[in-house]
C-alpha positions in Angstrom: 18.5 -0.1 0.0 15.6 0.7 -2.3 13.9 4.0 -3.0 10.1 3.9 -2.9 7.7 6.6 -4.2 4.0 6.4 -3.5 1.2 8.1 -5.4 -2.5 7.9 -6.0 -3.8 9.2 -2.7 -6.5 11.8 -2.4 -10.0 12.7 -1.3 -12.8 10.3 -2.1 -16.4 9.9 -1.0 -17.5 6.8 1.0 -18.0 3.9 -1.4 -15.4 5.3 -3.8 -12.3 3.8 -5.2 -8.6 4.7 -5.2 -5.6 2.9 -6.5 -2.2 3.5 -4.7 1.0 3.0 -6.6 4.4 2.4 -5.2 7.3 2.7 -7.6 10.6 1.1 -6.5 14.1 1.7 -7.7 17.0 -0.6 -7.1 17.4 -4.3 -7.7 16.4 -7.0 -7.2 12.7 -5.9 -7.1 11.3 -9.3 -7.9 12.8 -10.9 -4.8 11.4 -8.3 -2.3 8.3 -8.8 -0.2 6.3 -5.6 -0.5 3.3 -4.2 1.3 1.3 -1.3 2.6 0.7 0.1 6.1 -1.7 2.7 7.2 -1.4 5.2 10.0 -4.4 7.2 11.1 -4.0 10.3 13.3 -3.1 9.4 16.9 -2.9 5.7 16.0 0.0 3.2 15.4 1.0 2.2 11.9 -0.9 -1.0 10.9 -0.3 -3.5 8.2 -3.0 -3.3 5.5 -1.7 -5.8 2.9 1.4 -7.5 1.8 2.6 -9.5 -1.2 5.5 -11.9 -1.3 8.0 -12.5 -4.0 6.0 -15.5 -5.0 2.8 -13.4 -4.9 1.3 -14.8 -1.8 -0.9 -12.1 -0.3 -2.1 -11.1 3.2 -4.8 -8.7 4.1 -5.9 -7.2 7.4 -9.4 -8.3 8.3 -10.7 -4.7 8.0 -9.9 -4.6 4.3 -10.6 -8.2 3.1 -12.9 -8.2 0.1 -12.4 -4.5 -0.5 -8.6 -4.0 -1.1 -6.4 -5.9 -3.6 -2.6 -5.8 -3.6 -0.7 -6.7 -6.8 2.8 -6.2 -8.2 4.3 -5.8 -11.7 7.9 -6.9 -11.5 8.6 -5.6 -15.0 7.7 -2.1 -13.8 9.2 -2.4 -10.3 5.7 -1.4 -9.0 3.3 -2.6 -6.4 -0.4 -1.5 -6.3 -3.1 -1.3 -3.8 -6.6 -1.1 -5.2 -9.0 0.2 -2.6 -12.7 -0.3 -3.3 -15.8 0.6 -1.3 -13.8 3.0 0.8 -15.0 3.9 4.3 -14.3 6.9 6.5 -12.3 4.7 8.8 -9.9 4.0 5.9 -8.7 7.6 6.2 -5.0 7.5 6.9 -1.5 8.0 5.5 -0.6 4.9 3.5 3.1 3.8 3.5 4.6 1.4 1.1 7.5 -0.8 2.2 9.9 -3.3 0.7 11.8 -6.1 2.5 15.1 -7.6 1.4 16.9 -8.1 4.6 16.4 -4.4 5.5 13.0 -2.8 5.4 12.7 0.3 3.2 9.8 2.8 3.4 8.2 5.3 1.2 7.2 8.8 2.2 3.5 8.1 2.5 0.4 9.3 0.6 -2.7 10.7 2.3 -6.1 9.0 1.7 -9.1 10.8 3.0 -12.6 9.3 2.8 -15.2 11.8 3.5 -18.5 13.1 2.1 
């Protein structure tokens, strides 16, 4: 099992930028696929972006060209840079890590509003 702690959420105006950080404890971090889900009020949790142990990435269509996922294995950290944020990006964002068993962070709120 791995412990995940997210940070970086907050309130931002439309068109703004936020970078979410997910710090992981436990080994072996470099072998884990990681990613981010979002869950808006009243909706199901949806996959936003993922990055494999070999740094292959996936993005939901709604965020392609605006969000970038990356990882720093030396720091046991995965990032989600979110540019040109839209009100519909408002959600709680959850980090996950997979190594046989999926582990979840506690979530961080992102609110995009003027």
